[in-house]
C-alpha positions in Angstrom: 8.3 -13.5 3.8 10.6 -15.5 1.4 10.6 -19.1 0.3 11.6 -20.6 3.6 8.8 -19.4 5.9 5.7 -17.2 5.9 4.3 -15.1 8.7 1.2 -13.0 8.3 -1.8 -12.3 10.5 -3.7 -15.0 8.6 -1.0 -17.6 7.7 2.1 -19.0 9.4 4.0 -21.7 7.6 7.5 -23.1 7.3 10.4 -23.2 9.7 10.4 -19.8 11.3 13.6 -18.0 12.0 12.6 -15.5 14.7 15.9 -13.5 14.4 15.1 -12.9 10.8 11.6 -11.8 11.7 13.0 -9.3 14.2 15.1 -7.8 11.3 12.3 -7.9 8.7 9.6 -6.5 11.0 11.9 -4.0 12.6 11.2 -5.0 16.2 13.8 -5.3 19.0 15.0 -8.3 20.9 14.2 -8.5 24.6 17.8 -8.6 25.8 19.2 -9.5 29.3 19.2 -5.9 30.5 15.5 -5.5 29.7 14.8 -8.9 31.4 16.7 -7.6 34.5 14.6 -4.5 34.5 11.3 -6.5 34.2 12.5 -8.7 37.0 12.6 -5.6 39.2 8.8 -5.4 39.2 8.2 -9.0 40.4 9.0 -12.6 39.6 10.0 -13.2 36.0 7.5 -15.4 34.1 9.0 -18.6 32.6 7.7 -17.5 29.1 9.9 -14.4 29.4 12.8 -16.2 31.1 12.9 -18.8 28.3 12.7 -16.2 25.4 9.2 -17.3 24.3 8.3 -13.7 24.7 11.3 -12.5 22.9 10.7 -9.2 21.0 9.1 -5.8 21.6 8.3 -2.4 20.4 8.8 0.6 22.8 8.7 -1.5 26.0 11.4 0.6 27.8 9.5 3.7 26.8 6.3 2.3 28.5 8.2 1.3 31.6 9.9 4.7 31.9 6.4 6.3 32.1 5.2 3.7 34.5 8.2 4.4 36.8 7.2 8.0 36.7 3.7 7.2 38.0 1.8 6.9 34.7 -0.4 3.9 34.4 -0.9 2.0 31.2 -3.6 -0.4 29.9 -3.3 -3.6 28.0 -5.1 -5.0 24.9 -5.1 -8.4 23.4 -7.6 -10.5 21.5 -8.7 -13.4 19.4 -10.1 -14.0 16.0 -13.1 -16.4 16.7 -13.0 -19.0 14.0 -13.0 -22.1 16.2 -12.4 -23.5 19.6 -9.5 -22.2 21.7 -6.4 -24.3 21.7 -3.3 -24.1 23.9 -1.5 -21.8 21.5 -4.2 -19.2 21.9 -3.9 -19.4 25.7 -0.2 -18.7 25.8 -0.3 -14.9 25.3 -3.3 -14.6 27.5 -1.5 -16.4 30.3 1.3 -13.9 30.0 -1.1 -11.0 29.9 -2.7 -12.3 33.1 0.8 -12.2 34.7 1.3 -8.6 33.5 -2.0 -7.6 34.9 -1.1 -9.0 38.3 2.3 -7.4 38.1 1.2 -3.9 37.1 -2.5 -3.7 38.0 -3.4 -2.7 34.5 -6.8 -2.7 32.9 -7.1 -5.0 29.9 -9.3 -5.1 26.9 -9.9 -8.4 25.1 -11.1 -7.9 21.5 -13.0 -10.6 19.8 -12.9 -9.9 16.1 -16.0 -11.6 14.8 -16.1 -9.2 11.9 -12.6 -10.1 10.8 -13.2 -13.8 10.6 -16.5 -13.3 8.8 -14.7 -11.1 6.2 -11.6 -13.3 5.7 -13.3 -16.8 5.9 -15.7 -17.6 3.2 -17.1 -20.6 5.1 -18.2 -18.6 8.2 -21.3 -16.6 8.9 -21.6 -13.9 11.5 -23.7 -16.3 13.6 -20.7 -18.7 13.6 -18.1 -16.1 14.6 -20.3 -14.8 17.4 -20.9 -18.2 18.8 -17.2 -19.0 18.7 -16.4 -15.6 20.3 -18.5 -16.5 23.3 -16.7 -19.8 23.7 -13.3 -18.1 23.3 -14.2 -15.4 25.9 -14.9 -18.1 28.4 -11.4 -19.5 28.0 -9.9 -16.0 28.4 -11.8 -15.3 31.6 -11.1 -18.8 33.0 -7.4 -17.7 33.4 -8.4 -15.5 36.3 -8.3 -11.9 35.1 -9.4 -9.3 37.5 -13.1 -8.7 36.6 -12.9 -5.1 37.8 -10.0 -4.4 35.4 -11.1 -6.6 32.4 -13.5 -5.9 29.6 -14.5 -8.1 26.7 -15.1 -6.3 23.3 -17.1 -8.1 20.6 -16.6 -6.0 17.5 -20.2 -6.2 16.1 -21.7 -5.4 19.5 -19.3 -2.6 20.5 -19.0 -1.0 17.1 -20.6 2.3 18.2 -17.5 2.8 20.5 -15.0 1.4 18.0 -16.2 3.0 14.8 -15.4 6.7 15.5 -11.8 5.6 16.4 -11.6 3.3 13.4 -12.7 6.1 11.1 -9.9 8.3 12.3 -7.4 5.5 11.7 -8.8 4.7 8.3 -8.5 8.3 7.1 -4.7 8.1 7.7 -4.1 4.8 5.9 -3.8 4.8 2.1 -4.7 1.8 -0.1 -1.1 1.6 -1.2 0.0 1.1 2.4 -2.7 -1.6 3.0 -1.5 -3.4 -0.2 2.1 -3.2 0.8 1.6 -4.3 4.4 -1.1 -7.0 3.9 -0.7 -8.1 0.3 -4.2 -7.0 -0.7 -5.1 -7.0 -4.5 -8.1 -6.2 -6.7 -9.9 -9.4 -5.6 -9.8 -8.5 -1.9 -13.2 -7.5 -0.5 -13.4 -3.9 0.8 -14.4 -5.0 4.3 -11.0 -6.8 4.6 -9.2 -3.7 3.4 -10.9 -1.6 6.1 -10.6 -4.2 8.9 -7.2 -3.2 10.3 -8.7 0.1 11.4 -11.0 -1.8 13.7 -8.2 -3.8 15.2 -6.3 -0.6 15.8 -9.1 1.2 17.6 -8.7 -0.4 21.1 -5.1 0.9 21.2 -6.5 4.3 21.8 -9.7 3.6 23.8 -8.4 4.8 27.2 -6.7 7.8 25.7 -9.9 8.8 24.0 -12.1 8.2 27.0 -9.9 9.9 29.5 -9.0 12.8 27.2 -5.3 12.4 27.8 -2.5 10.2 26.5 -2.6 6.7 28.2 0.0 4.2 27.1 -1.1 0.9 25.7 0.8 -2.5 25.9 -0.2 -5.3 23.6 1.0 -8.9 24.3 0.5 -11.0 21.2 2.0 -13.3 18.7 4.6 -11.9 16.3 2.3 -12.8 13.4 0.0 -9.9 14.4 2.7 -7.3 14.1 1.6 -5.9 10.6 -1.7 -4.6 12.1 0.1 -2.8 14.8 2.8 -1.4 12.6 0.0 0.4 10.9 -1.6 1.4 14.2 1.7 2.8 15.4 2.3 4.7 12.2 -0.9 6.7 12.4 -1.0 7.3 16.2 1.0 10.5 16.3 -1.1 12.1 13.6 -4.2 11.3 15.7 -2.7 12.7 18.9 -2.4 9.2 20.6 0.7 7.5 21.9 2.1 4.7 19.8 1.1 1.3 21.4 4.0 -0.7 22.9 4.1 -4.4 22.1 5.6 -7.5 23.5 5.7 -10.5 21.1 5.7 -14.2 21.6 6.9 -17.0 19.4 4.4 -19.4 18.0 3.2 -22.3 20.2 4.3 -25.6 18.5 2.0 -28.2 17.1 2.2 -31.9 18.1 3.2 -32.9 14.6 6.5 -31.0 15.1 5.7 -27.7 13.3 6.4 -24.3 14.6 2.8 -23.4 15.2 -0.2 -25.2 16.6 -2.9 -25.0 14.0 -6.7 -25.6 14.0 -6.3 -26.9 10.5 -4.8 -30.1 11.9 -7.1 -31.0 14.8 -5.2 -34.2 15.7 -2.0 -32.2 16.3 -3.9 -29.5 18.3 -4.9 -29.6 22.0 -8.2 -27.7 22.5 -9.3 -26.5 25.9 -12.5 -28.6 25.5 -10.6 -31.9 24.9 -11.4 -34.8 27.1 -8.6 -36.9 28.8 -8.8 -39.8 26.4 -8.6 -37.3 23.4 -5.5 -35.7 24.9 -3.9 -39.0 25.6 -4.5 -40.1 22.0 -3.2 -36.9 20.4 -0.1 -36.8 22.6 0.5 -40.5 21.9 0.8 -39.7 18.2 3.1 -36.7 18.6 6.3 -36.2 16.8 9.4 -36.8 19.0 13.1 -36.7 18.9 13.4 -40.4 19.7 15.0 -43.3 17.8 13.2 -46.0 15.9 13.4 -48.6 18.7 13.6 -48.4 22.5 17.0 -50.3 22.4 18.5 -47.8 20.0 17.2 -44.9 22.1 18.7 -46.3 25.2 22.0 -46.6 23.4 22.0 -43.3 21.4 19.6 -41.1 23.4 16.9 -38.7 22.0 16.9 -35.2 20.6 14.8 -32.8 22.7 15.4 -29.8 20.4 13.1 -31.3 17.7 10.7 -33.1 20.1 7.1 -31.7 20.4 6.7 -33.3 23.8 9.8 -31.5 25.1 8.6 -28.2 23.5 5.3 -28.4 25.3 7.1 -28.7 28.6 9.4 -25.9 27.7 6.5 -23.5 26.7 3.8 -24.2 29.3 4.0 -27.4 31.3 7.3 -27.3 33.3 8.0 -24.1 35.1 11.0 -25.4 37.0 14.2 -24.9 35.0 16.1 -27.5 37.0 13.5 -30.1 36.2 13.6 -29.2 32.5 17.4 -29.5 32.5 17.0 -32.9 34.2 14.5 -34.0 31.5 16.9 -32.8 28.8 19.8 -34.8 30.2 17.7 -37.9 30.7 16.5 -37.7 27.1 19.9 -37.2 25.6 21.3 -40.1 27.7 18.5 -42.5 26.8 17.5 -42.8 30.4 13.9 -41.9 29.5 11.9 -43.1 26.5 9.4 -41.2 24.4 6.4 -43.3 25.8 7.3 -42.2 29.3 7.5 -38.5 28.3 4.2 -38.7 26.5 2.5 -40.3 29.5 3.8 -37.6 31.8 2.8 -34.8 29.5 -0.7 -36.2 29.0 -1.1 -36.2 32.7 0.1 -32.6 33.0 -2.2 -31.4 30.3 -5.2 -33.2 31.6 -4.6 -31.8 35.1 -4.5 -28.3 33.7 -7.6 -28.8 31.5 -9.6 -30.3 34.3 -9.1 -27.1 36.3 -9.5 -24.8 33.3 -12.7 -26.4 32.2 -14.2 -26.0 35.6 -13.2 -22.3 35.7 -14.5 -22.0 32.1 -18.0 -23.0 33.3 -17.8 -20.5 36.2 -17.0 -17.8 33.7 -20.5 -18.2 32.2 -21.9 -16.6 35.4 -20.1 -13.3 35.1 -19.2 -12.9 31.4 -22.0 -10.3 31.0 -20.5 -8.2 33.9 -17.2 -7.8 32.0 -18.6 -7.0 28.6 -17.5 -3.6 27.2 -20.3 -1.1 26.8 -22.6 -3.4 28.8 -23.7 -5.6 25.8 -25.3 -8.9 26.7 -24.5 -12.2 25.0 
């Protein structure tokens, strides 16, 4: 991706320029006319209104077909290598909004095979265990159990493998090397893996015996997998999946992406109130060295992790966000106050989420694809 930043399905680093990503990946911006069109189906989600979901592939095409009475299904997922954090929740929260808006079925793929193949420190027993925990977080968001199915790759492989084989037959090794950067040291499981991630794009088309459009809400870092999936779809007789991409959820240290590699700068869904308060208390802000200086000069919300958390997930009201911005710039509010308010918001959210997470244990088997049991 160049010296300034790197974005791949397995690594995101540096200061990301999302406009450059659109150009390099060949996606399209979600412009105001497309936002207006989406607003015609129901209330616009803050993540869309604020350009957190900012880019797409073939979204107007999908909506054209929906307007003509053709339903679509959705697909998203998680690579289970650890506990779920707020950054993982963000695309799922938006997917839940889309399911409510369009009444779409959704498949949630847990790629326990991927994490086993790409992480030398993980066994299949580890990735399966984490998959279960991650699935609870997904279900806790309130997806319609009648329209939602959980796919664990190693359990549902008899459904995925025939589709993955069709995909793999269309992908050359030179394409895999060019898209993913594989070399002679890459294990052959990793080289094959993208075929497995592509398979759910075609599940409903394959099962219904007709072309059923698919919409994938996900982070822009996952685009390489789905570029490949889209390239091979016509040759297999399936529609190209449409995608809607989000920017990365920020870390508390001020970086562009929350990362499990820095647990102290990451809020997990299982964190306790004291842990949240401690982590938020250490967060990077746009404040001055001293309270007196900040009252005089004001703060800089553009670089502040606390402000970004409100912007992304914890303040839906634009007028309140504008007020917070003005108070920060004027020095009317200090970083300690903002941190205390954000800690309270996060803990209120997590208290409810953790209760729903426990409830999900009671019905997780009911939404498992192909009827597998955890």
